[in-house]
N, C-alpha and C positions, 0 to 999 in steps of 0.2 A: 849495099847499105840495107840492113834489116828494116823491115817495116813492121813495127810492133803494133799489134791490133788487140782490141778488147776481147777478153776471154782466154787469151793464150797465157802460158806461164811467163812471168817476168824473168829476164835474164839474171843470172847469179852475179853477185858483186862483193867485193871486200875492198874498202878504201880507208885511207888515212883521213882523220878529222882535225879540225881546227884546235881542238882541245888536247891534242896529243894522243887521242884514242883511235879507235877504229869503228867502222860501222860496216855491217855485212847483211846480205839478205838472209843468211842462216840465222843470225842472231835476232832478226826481226820476224822469223817464222811464227806464225800464230797470231800476229798483230797486223792491222792495216798500216800502210805508210804511203807517204807522198814523196816522190822524187821530182824535184824541179831543177832542170837544167838551165844555167844562165851563162852568158858569154864571158864576162870578166868582172871580177870583184872590183868594188869602188868605182864603178862608172854609174852615171845617173839612173838608167833603167834598172840595173841590177841591184843598186842600192835601194831604190824604192820597192822593188820586189821583195827583197830581204826584210825590209821594215814592215811591209804589208803582212808577210807571213809571221813575222815576230809579233806583231800587234795581236794576231789571233792565236798565238802559241798555246795559251791556256785553253782556248776553245778546242783546238785540235787535240790537245791532251785529254780534255774531258770526253772527246768523242773516241778516244783510244787510239789515236793515230800519231805516229812520228813524222815530222816534216824534215826532209834532208835536201839541202841546196847543193848542187853538184856543179863544179866548174873545173877547168883544166889548170887552175891557179895552184901554185906551190902552197903547202901547209902554212908557211910563214906569212904569206900574203893574206891567207884566210884568217889567221890569227889577228892580224892588224885590222882587217875589214870588220871582223866580229866585234872586236873591241871598240873601234871607232864609232860604230853605229849601235852598239849594245844589242846585237842581234841575238834573238832567243831560239834560233833554229839550229840544227846540226849543219855544219858546212863541211862537205867532204871534198877531198882533192882527188881528181882523176888525171893527175899529171901524165901518166903513161897513155891515157886516152882509151883504155880498153872498155870502160863502161859507157862513155859517149858513143863509141863505135857500136857496142852491143845494143844500145837503145836507138841507134840510127839518127842521133842528133849531131853528129860531126858531118856537116854539109858544106857544099859550095855556097858562098855568099858573095855579094857584089856591093862595093861602096865607091862612089865616084868613078865608075867605069873600071875599077880594079876588081879582079876576081880573086878570092882567097878562101881557104877552108876555115871554118869556125863553128862554134857551138850554137845550134839553133835554140832559141828559147822555147822549151817545151816542158810539159808536166805530165807525170804518170801517177795514177792512183792504183796501188796494189792492195789487194784484199788479204784477209788473214791466211788464206790458203796460198798465197803467192801468185794469184792470177791478176793480170792487168784488167782493171775494171773500167777506167776512163783514160783517155789520151787527149791531151790538148797540145796541138801543134802551133807554131807561129804565134805564140802567146802575146797578147797585149796586156801590159801590167795592170792598168787601171781596172779595179774590181776583180782581178783574177783570184786572189787569195780567198775572198769571200765565196766565189763560185766553186773553188775546190773544197772548201769547208763544207758547203752545202752537199756536195757530192759524197764527202766522207760521212756525213750525218745520214745519208740515204742508204748506206751499205747495210 
């Protein structure tokens, strides 16, 4: 599993998005962006996280940053999730798992004594040059979007 650290170049990506489009690291070159990885669309913690980032979408845009939520959910599920909660961030589908693997967030998890693989809730702030500037692992949702916005503003 790759260990993404601050200062190194971010892994390249190209993913389908909920609006029928695509988002790629190449298209974002020259602008800062936030990739937040979440386990599953339309679950309580992931919904709150999406709503928190959406509430600050204008502030992120004013700071020049794009916010992208990434999960392994299918695009159709992301379409429903975005519409149901009126989310204002880009939702990208990493159904094949290449991006979650590249960022090292496809990890072993445990629930009720059962071990399984899943997406770790993690966030990466990438600067305009494509370098990782901040990494948040094992994210606690409460207050996280504000903390990320503060980091974007300090770039």
